[in-house]
N, C-alpha and C positions, 0 to 999 in steps of 0.2 A: 463462448464463455461469458458469464455476466460480470459486472464490475466487482461484486463481492469476492468472486474467485480470484480475480486479478489482484485485488488488495491483499488477500490472504497469501498469495505467492510472493508478492512484493514484501510483505512483513516478514515472511519466513526467510527470504533472501537477505533482508536487512539485518535480521537477528543473527543469522549465521555469519554474516560479514563481521558483525561486532564481536561474536564469539571467537572467530579466527584472529581478529585484531588483538583481543585480550590475551589469547594464548601466544601470539607472536611477540607481544611486547613484554611478557612476563619475565623472560631471562634478562632482558636489557634493563628493566626497572629494578630487579633485585641486584644486578651487578652495580648499577649506579648507586643504590642506597648502601650497598656494601662498601664501595669506594668512599662514599661520603662519611661513613662511620669509622674508617681506618685512620691511621696517622697521616700527617702531611708528608708525602713522598714525591720527590722530583717536581716540586712546584704545584702538585695537585693538593688542594686544600682538603683537610680532613678534620673530623671532630675529635679523634682519639678517644672513642667511647670506652675502650678497655682500661683507660687510666682511671684509677680510683680517686685521684686528687683533683678532679675537675669540679667546677662550680655547679651549683644546683641548676642554674640556667642552662648550662651545657648538657647536664644529665637529662633535663626535660627536652632539649632539642634532639638528643640522641634517641629518646623514647619516641618522639614524634616522627623522626626519620625512619625508625625501625617499623613503625606502623604504616608508613607511606605505601609500601608495596602491597600490603594486604588490602588497604582501602582502595587503591587505584585499580588493582586487578579484580578485586571483589565487586567494585562498583561497575566496571565494564561487564562482568559476567551477569550481574543483576540486571543491568539495562538490556542486555541481549535477551535474557530470559523474559523480561517484561515485554519486550517487543514481540517475541514469538508467542507468548501467552495472550497478549492483548488481541492479536488477530483471531484467535480461536474463541476467546471469551465474548468479545463484543461482536 
């Protein structure tokens, strides 16, 4: 096999590893953000995002926390797709 074939297989393995990592971390990330947005219970700090009387700063923090799981998991999926596609395009 030549070096280009080895690099393609390595890129495919690296991309699939990142894909599996993104899918494995998805439940943990969504659970963590869900816990962060709930009330403070048993010493676990929470933002209490369901409360309508919180300040605008806390509302912005709740919105940023809510988007965290989408950006993290979507970013990992995009990177894995880019690694897989880069091996075949270049």
